[in-house]
C-alpha positions as CSV (number, residue, x, y, z in Angstrom):
1,M,21.5,1.8,-79.3
2,T,19.7,-1.7,-79.3
3,T,15.9,-2.2,-78.9
4,A,13.4,-4.8,-78.6
5,P,10.3,-5.7,-81.5
6,S,7.7,-3.7,-81.0
7,A,4.8,-5.6,-81.6
8,I,2.5,-7.3,-78.7
9,V,2.1,-10.4,-78.0
10,S,-1.2,-11.9,-77.5
11,A,-2.2,-15.1,-76.0
12,E,1.4,-16.2,-74.6
13,P,2.2,-19.1,-72.7
14,A,3.0,-18.2,-68.9
15,W,6.4,-20.2,-69.0
16,S,8.6,-21.8,-71.2
17,D,10.4,-25.0,-70.6
18,D,13.9,-23.9,-72.4
19,A,13.2,-20.7,-69.9
20,V,16.8,-19.3,-68.5
21,E,17.4,-16.6,-66.1
22,V,19.3,-13.3,-67.7
23,G,18.7,-10.9,-65.2
24,R,16.6,-9.3,-62.4
25,I,15.0,-6.3,-62.1
26,I,16.4,-3.6,-59.6
27,G,13.6,-0.8,-59.9
28,A,11.8,2.0,-61.2
29,W,12.5,3.9,-64.2
30,G,10.7,7.3,-64.8
31,I,7.4,7.8,-63.8
32,K,5.4,6.0,-66.8
33,G,6.0,2.5,-65.6
34,G,9.1,1.9,-67.2
35,I,11.5,-1.0,-65.3
36,K,15.6,-1.1,-64.6
37,V,17.1,-4.6,-64.8
38,Q,20.4,-5.3,-64.1
39,P,21.7,-8.3,-67.1
40,F,23.7,-11.4,-65.9
41,A,25.5,-11.1,-69.5
42,Q,28.0,-8.7,-70.6
43,D,26.1,-8.1,-73.7
44,P,22.2,-8.2,-73.0
45,Q,21.3,-9.6,-76.3
46,A,19.4,-12.0,-75.2
47,L,16.9,-9.3,-73.3
48,F,16.5,-7.5,-76.4
49,S,16.0,-10.7,-78.9
50,S,12.6,-11.6,-76.9
51,R,9.3,-10.2,-76.8
52,R,8.3,-12.0,-73.6
53,W,10.1,-11.4,-70.4
54,F,9.3,-14.5,-67.4
55,L,9.3,-13.2,-64.1
56,K,9.7,-15.0,-60.7
57,P,9.7,-14.1,-57.3
58,P,13.1,-13.3,-56.2
59,E,15.3,-16.2,-54.0
60,A,14.0,-16.4,-50.3
61,S,17.9,-14.8,-49.5
62,S,17.4,-11.8,-51.0
63,V,17.9,-9.0,-49.4
64,L,16.4,-6.4,-52.0
65,K,14.7,-3.3,-50.6
66,R,10.9,-4.3,-50.7
67,P,11.3,-7.2,-52.6
68,A,8.9,-8.2,-54.7
69,S,6.2,-11.2,-53.6
70,A,5.0,-14.5,-55.6
71,T,1.8,-12.6,-55.3
72,T,2.9,-9.0,-57.5
73,V,5.2,-10.4,-59.8
74,P,3.2,-11.4,-63.3
75,P,4.5,-14.5,-64.9
76,L,4.6,-12.8,-67.9
77,L,5.8,-10.0,-69.5
78,K,5.3,-8.5,-72.6
79,I,7.6,-6.1,-73.7
80,T,7.1,-3.2,-76.4
81,H,10.3,-1.9,-76.2
82,A,13.8,-1.8,-74.6
83,K,17.2,-0.3,-74.5
84,E,20.7,-0.1,-73.0
85,Q,21.5,2.7,-69.9
86,G,24.9,2.8,-68.8
87,D,25.4,-0.8,-67.2
88,W,21.9,-1.8,-67.2
89,V,18.5,-2.3,-69.4
90,V,15.4,-0.2,-69.4
91,A,12.1,-1.6,-70.5
92,Q,8.4,-0.6,-71.2
93,A,6.1,-3.5,-70.6
94,Q,2.2,-4.0,-71.5
95,D,0.4,-3.1,-68.5
96,I,3.2,-1.6,-66.6
97,S,1.6,1.8,-67.0
98,D,3.1,4.0,-63.5
99,R,6.0,4.0,-61.3
100,N,4.3,1.6,-58.4
101,A,3.6,-0.8,-60.4
102,A,7.1,-1.3,-61.7
103,E,8.3,-0.9,-58.3
104,A,6.4,-3.4,-57.0
105,L,8.6,-5.9,-59.7
106,R,11.8,-5.1,-58.0
107,G,13.6,-8.3,-57.3
108,A,11.8,-10.1,-59.6
109,R,13.8,-12.5,-61.7
110,V,13.9,-12.1,-65.4
111,F,14.2,-15.4,-67.8
112,V,13.2,-15.4,-71.6
113,S,13.2,-18.6,-74.3
114,R,16.6,-20.3,-75.0
115,A,15.4,-20.4,-78.2
116,S,15.0,-16.9,-79.0
117,F,18.5,-16.3,-78.1
118,P,20.5,-14.6,-81.0
119,S,22.4,-16.9,-82.6
120,A,25.8,-17.4,-81.4
121,D,29.1,-17.1,-83.7
122,P,30.8,-20.0,-85.5
123,D,32.6,-22.3,-83.0
124,E,31.4,-20.3,-80.1
125,Y,28.6,-21.7,-76.9
126,Y,26.2,-19.8,-74.9
127,W,27.2,-20.6,-71.3
128,V,23.8,-22.3,-70.7
129,D,24.8,-25.2,-73.7
130,L,28.2,-26.2,-71.9
131,I,26.2,-27.2,-69.1
132,G,25.8,-31.0,-68.9
133,L,29.1,-31.7,-71.3
134,S,31.9,-33.8,-71.0
135,V,35.5,-32.3,-70.6
136,I,38.2,-34.3,-71.8
137,N,42.0,-33.5,-71.0
138,R,44.4,-33.9,-73.7
139,E,45.2,-37.4,-73.2
140,G,41.8,-38.3,-73.3
141,E,41.1,-38.5,-69.8
142,S,37.7,-37.8,-68.7
143,L,37.6,-35.2,-65.8
144,G,33.7,-35.2,-65.3
145,T,31.2,-32.8,-66.6
146,V,29.8,-29.2,-66.2
147,S,27.9,-28.1,-63.9
148,G,28.2,-24.8,-63.9
149,L,29.5,-21.3,-64.6
150,L,31.4,-18.4,-63.0
151,D,32.1,-14.9,-64.1
152,T,35.1,-13.7,-61.9
153,G,35.7,-10.5,-63.4
154,P,39.5,-11.3,-65.4
155,H,38.5,-15.0,-66.2
156,S,35.2,-17.2,-66.5
157,V,35.2,-20.6,-64.6
158,L,33.8,-23.5,-65.8
159,R,32.7,-25.8,-62.6
160,I,33.1,-29.4,-63.3
161,A,32.0,-32.1,-61.5
162,P,34.5,-35.3,-62.0
163,P,34.0,-38.6,-61.3
164,N,36.2,-38.6,-58.1
165,A,37.9,-35.3,-57.3
166,R,36.7,-31.7,-57.1
167,R,38.6,-29.3,-60.1
168,R,38.1,-26.3,-62.0
169,L,38.7,-25.8,-66.0
170,R,39.6,-22.3,-66.2
171,A,38.9,-21.0,-69.8
172,R,39.7,-17.5,-71.6
173,R,36.6,-15.3,-71.4
174,Q,35.1,-13.9,-74.7
175,S,32.8,-11.4,-73.7
176,R,30.2,-13.5,-71.8
177,R,30.0,-16.6,-74.4
178,A,32.4,-19.6,-74.1
179,P,33.7,-21.5,-76.9
180,N,33.1,-25.4,-77.2
181,H,34.5,-27.6,-75.6
182,R,37.0,-29.4,-78.4
183,R,38.8,-25.7,-78.2
184,L,38.9,-26.0,-74.7
185,G,40.4,-29.0,-74.9
186,A,42.9,-27.8,-77.1
187,G,43.8,-25.3,-74.2
188,L,43.2,-27.2,-71.4
189,L,44.2,-25.6,-67.8
190,I,43.2,-27.4,-64.6
191,R,43.7,-25.9,-61.9
192,Q,42.6,-26.1,-57.7
193,D,40.1,-23.5,-56.4
194,T,41.6,-20.1,-56.6
195,V,41.2,-17.7,-53.7
196,R,38.6,-14.6,-54.8
197,F,37.8,-11.2,-53.8
198,D,34.8,-9.4,-54.2
199,V,35.2,-6.0,-53.4
200,I,32.4,-3.2,-52.8
201,T,33.6,0.6,-53.3
202,L,33.2,3.8,-54.4
203,F,35.9,3.9,-56.1
204,P,37.2,0.5,-58.3
205,E,39.5,2.8,-60.6
206,L,42.0,2.9,-57.9
207,F,42.3,-0.9,-58.1
208,G,43.3,-1.0,-62.0
209,A,47.0,-0.3,-61.5
210,H,47.7,-3.2,-59.2
211,L,45.8,-5.7,-60.8
212,T,48.1,-5.1,-63.6
213,Q,51.6,-4.2,-62.7
214,G,54.3,-5.8,-60.4
215,V,55.1,-8.9,-59.7
216,T,51.8,-9.6,-57.7
217,R,49.6,-9.3,-61.3
218,R,50.8,-13.0,-61.9
219,A,48.9,-13.9,-59.5
220,F,45.9,-12.2,-60.8
221,E,46.4,-13.0,-64.4
222,S,46.8,-16.3,-63.7
223,G,43.5,-16.7,-61.9
224,Q,45.0,-18.1,-58.5
225,V,43.6,-15.0,-56.8
226,E,40.8,-13.5,-58.7
227,V,38.9,-9.9,-57.5
228,K,35.5,-8.7,-58.5
229,L,34.7,-5.3,-58.4
230,W,31.3,-4.2,-57.3
231,Q,30.9,-0.5,-57.6
232,L,28.4,0.6,-54.8
233,R,26.4,3.6,-56.9
234,D,25.3,0.8,-59.1
235,F,22.8,-0.5,-56.3
236,A,21.7,2.9,-55.2
237,D,17.8,3.2,-56.0
238,D,17.3,6.7,-57.3
239,N,18.7,8.6,-60.7
240,Y,21.3,10.6,-58.4
241,R,22.6,7.3,-57.3
242,R,23.5,8.3,-53.7
243,V,24.5,6.0,-51.7
244,D,24.9,8.4,-48.5
245,D,23.0,10.5,-46.1
246,R,23.1,12.3,-43.2
247,P,23.9,11.2,-39.7
248,F,20.9,10.9,-37.5
249,G,21.8,13.4,-34.5
250,G,23.7,15.6,-36.2
251,G,27.3,16.1,-36.6
252,P,30.2,16.4,-39.6
253,G,30.0,14.1,-42.4
254,M,28.1,11.8,-43.9
255,V,26.9,7.8,-43.4
256,M,26.6,5.2,-45.8
257,L,23.2,3.9,-46.4
258,V,22.5,0.0,-45.3
259,E,20.2,-0.6,-48.6
260,P,22.4,0.0,-51.2
261,L,25.0,-2.1,-49.0
262,E,22.8,-4.9,-49.3
263,R,21.8,-4.8,-52.9
264,A,25.5,-5.2,-53.0
265,L,26.4,-7.5,-51.3
266,A,23.3,-9.9,-52.4
267,A,24.9,-9.7,-55.7
268,A,28.7,-10.4,-55.1
269,R,27.8,-13.5,-52.3
270,A,25.0,-14.7,-55.5
271,A,28.1,-14.4,-57.8
272,R,30.4,-16.4,-55.8
273,G,27.3,-18.8,-55.8
274,E,28.2,-18.4,-51.7
275,S,25.3,-17.2,-49.9
276,S,27.7,-16.7,-46.5
277,A,30.8,-15.7,-48.1
278,P,32.5,-14.1,-45.2
279,L,32.0,-10.0,-45.7
280,V,35.5,-8.3,-44.1
281,H,35.0,-4.9,-43.0
282,F,38.4,-1.9,-43.2
283,T,38.0,0.2,-40.0
284,P,40.7,1.5,-37.5
285,T,38.4,-0.1,-35.0
286,G,39.2,-3.7,-36.3
287,R,41.6,-6.1,-36.0
288,R,45.4,-5.4,-37.1
289,I,46.1,-7.0,-40.1
290,D,49.7,-9.5,-39.3
291,Q,50.9,-12.1,-41.7
292,S,49.4,-15.3,-39.6
293,L,45.9,-13.6,-40.8
294,V,47.4,-13.0,-44.4
295,R,48.5,-16.8,-44.7
296,E,44.5,-17.9,-43.5
297,F,43.1,-15.9,-46.4
298,A,45.6,-17.2,-48.4
299,A,44.8,-20.5,-47.4
300,G,41.2,-20.2,-47.8
301,S,38.5,-19.1,-50.7
302,G,38.3,-15.4,-50.2
303,A,35.8,-13.1,-48.8
304,V,33.5,-10.1,-49.5
305,L,35.5,-6.6,-48.9
306,L,34.0,-3.9,-48.0
307,C,35.2,-0.3,-48.5
308,G,34.0,2.5,-46.0
309,R,33.9,6.1,-47.2
310,Y,32.9,8.9,-45.7
311,E,32.0,9.4,-42.0
312,G,30.9,5.8,-41.8
313,I,28.8,2.7,-42.1
314,D,25.2,2.7,-40.7
315,Q,25.3,0.7,-37.9
316,R,22.7,-1.6,-38.2
317,F,24.6,-3.1,-41.7
318,L,27.6,-3.9,-39.7
319,D,26.0,-5.6,-36.9
320,R,24.1,-7.8,-39.1
321,H,26.6,-8.8,-42.3
322,V,30.3,-7.8,-41.0
323,D,31.6,-11.0,-40.3
324,L,35.4,-9.6,-39.5
325,E,36.9,-6.3,-39.1
326,L,40.7,-5.4,-40.2
327,S,42.9,-2.3,-39.9
328,L,45.7,-1.4,-41.0
329,G,47.1,0.3,-37.8
330,D,46.5,3.0,-35.6
331,F,45.8,5.6,-37.8
332,V,43.1,7.1,-39.8
333,L,42.8,6.6,-44.0
334,S,39.8,8.6,-46.4
335,G,38.5,4.9,-47.2
336,G,38.8,1.0,-47.1
337,E,40.7,0.8,-50.6
338,I,44.1,1.1,-49.6
339,P,44.0,-1.3,-46.6
340,A,42.1,-4.1,-49.1
341,L,44.9,-3.8,-51.5
342,A,46.9,-4.3,-48.8
343,L,45.7,-7.5,-48.3
344,L,45.1,-8.4,-51.6
345,D,49.1,-7.7,-52.5
346,A,49.9,-9.9,-49.1
347,V,47.9,-13.2,-50.5
348,A,48.6,-12.6,-54.1
349,R,52.5,-12.8,-53.1
350,L,52.1,-16.3,-51.3
351,Q,50.6,-18.1,-54.3
352,D,52.9,-20.6,-56.0
353,G,55.2,-19.0,-58.5
354,V,54.2,-15.1,-58.0
355,L,57.9,-14.5,-56.7
356,G,60.5,-15.3,-58.9
357,D,62.3,-17.5,-55.6
358,A,60.0,-19.7,-54.0
359,Q,61.6,-19.0,-50.5
360,S,61.6,-15.4,-51.2
361,H,58.2,-15.0,-49.0
362,Q,59.6,-17.6,-46.6
363,Q,62.1,-15.5,-45.4
364,D,60.1,-12.2,-45.1
365,S,59.3,-10.1,-41.8
366,F,56.9,-12.1,-39.7
367,S,57.3,-15.4,-41.7
368,D,58.9,-16.7,-38.5
369,G,57.5,-14.5,-36.2
370,L,60.2,-11.6,-36.4
371,L,61.6,-8.5,-38.6
372,D,63.4,-9.4,-41.2
373,W,67.8,-8.8,-41.2
374,P,69.5,-6.0,-43.4
375,H,70.2,-6.9,-47.1
376,Y,73.1,-5.7,-49.1
377,S,74.1,-5.4,-52.7
378,R,76.7,-3.7,-55.5
379,P,78.9,-2.4,-54.7
380,E,80.6,-3.8,-52.3
381,V,82.3,-0.8,-50.5
382,L,80.1,2.4,-51.0
383,D,81.6,5.8,-51.2
384,A,80.3,8.1,-48.6
385,P,81.0,11.2,-47.4
386,D,82.0,10.1,-44.0
387,G,84.2,7.1,-45.5
388,P,84.1,4.3,-47.2
389,D,81.0,2.0,-46.4
390,A,81.4,-1.9,-47.1
391,V,79.1,-4.3,-47.3
392,P,80.0,-7.1,-44.0
393,A,82.6,-9.7,-44.6
394,V,80.6,-12.2,-43.6
395,L,78.3,-11.9,-46.5
396,L,81.4,-12.1,-48.7
397,S,82.5,-15.3,-47.3
398,G,80.6,-17.9,-48.9
399,H,80.0,-19.7,-45.7
400,H,76.6,-20.6,-45.7
401,A,76.6,-21.7,-42.1
402,D,78.1,-18.4,-40.8
403,I,75.8,-16.6,-43.0
404,A,72.5,-17.8,-41.4
405,R,74.0,-17.5,-38.5
406,W,74.8,-13.7,-38.8
407,R,71.2,-12.9,-40.5
408,R,69.2,-15.2,-37.6
409,Q,70.8,-12.8,-35.0
410,R,70.7,-9.6,-37.0
411,S,66.6,-10.4,-36.9
412,L,66.7,-10.9,-33.5
413,E,68.1,-7.4,-32.7
414,I,66.3,-5.7,-34.5
415,T,63.3,-7.2,-33.6
416,A,64.3,-7.0,-29.8
417,R,65.1,-3.5,-30.3
418,R,62.2,-2.3,-32.2
419,R,58.9,-4.5,-31.8
420,P,60.0,-6.5,-28.2
421,D,56.1,-7.8,-28.3
422,L,57.1,-10.3,-31.2
423,I,59.8,-11.6,-29.6
424,A,57.7,-12.4,-26.1
425,A,55.1,-13.8,-28.6
426,A,58.0,-15.8,-30.4
427,R,59.4,-17.1,-26.9
428,A,55.8,-18.0,-25.7
429,A,55.3,-19.9,-29.6
430,G,58.6,-21.9,-28.3
431,G,59.8,-20.2,-31.7
432,L,63.4,-19.5,-30.3
433,S,66.2,-21.5,-29.6
434,P,69.2,-22.2,-27.0
435,A,71.1,-20.3,-29.2
436,D,68.4,-17.2,-29.7
437,E,68.0,-17.1,-26.2
438,Q,71.9,-16.9,-25.7
439,F,72.6,-14.4,-28.3
440,L,69.6,-12.1,-26.8
441,A,71.4,-12.2,-23.4
442,T,74.4,-10.5,-24.8
443,L,72.1,-7.8,-26.3
444,P,72.2,-4.4,-24.3
445,L,68.8,-3.6,-24.5
């Protein structure tokens, strides 16, 4: 366990010209004036290395419960003790002696002097030291300068302000320090903006296997689709990490509380650098997810996904913050994690290079508004109890036009029998040819 120096500093200036924002105060800790801080780095050594924490009030867009105001935030805290407590840092400061005084600091932004940071390892820089550096590729071409950085979970992303077009340089993450620009140049990887999803959930463990297994893992490993998981209990404000309570009016089940959800949403949007990133809520009352919606997500910048649990979510949060409600169908699940996983999978498989054959997703069900045709593989003839079961001869003919016609007709037939609504939609959209209509007219439906 790491602790800060215990000496008290006197006659200190109220600000430092090289101050760097390293965390925010999220509430009180205990009854003797302890404060709980959310560090902005995986390794919070910058907080431990300084005896002076400079404070500023939260930004105006903050939705933190009872946020600190400019009149309640002192410009400087003199830290007497600090330690890690799970994912947080808890600290004791001079002149903050009771819980009320600590609670008044909720939401305050914490800064420390860059000069107080521990020395970086050889050939490493802190993120703040990369801002303003030139980025040059292996051909010696200037791509611009580093304007900022973003942690996405699987990767650290450098935001590049290029001379002509916007690009991103993605670097391999090393804790939360980034290597210097010479090493970055040796392994340069330029790509367009990715699709990022921030998932607010009580069960982030459910996502681990999906993000690391199967063919769609390529999208997550490459950074084409970035997923950041937010444990909702981390934004509770009591020692029990409670995020739900009984419903007013009585009835079974528990209702998820507004305030932890608002704090989680604020943190997710701040990490994205987008104060208006759309919030998606999964609920049986939402719009049914379909392929056209998946394509919209795959071509966009992503969203914040909210996975509800228990009896539901306080309607006031939904009314104030939710932009889109989605459903998998007319049935009830235990939570929003499974619909979120389904959406992530559907979006990931549409990314370039994820599937082995670029045409795979173009021939899926719903790609043209219809259901998929049947598929066959070896053996050509299957020994079955009721006699030999052979692959349709046309698929073995090698005649590509006949195969394409057979597949189209089977797709039309299956769709007409199982989902006639899709046939009507395809017809209204002009997606059926005269040959399609002629074939449909022959079906004994």
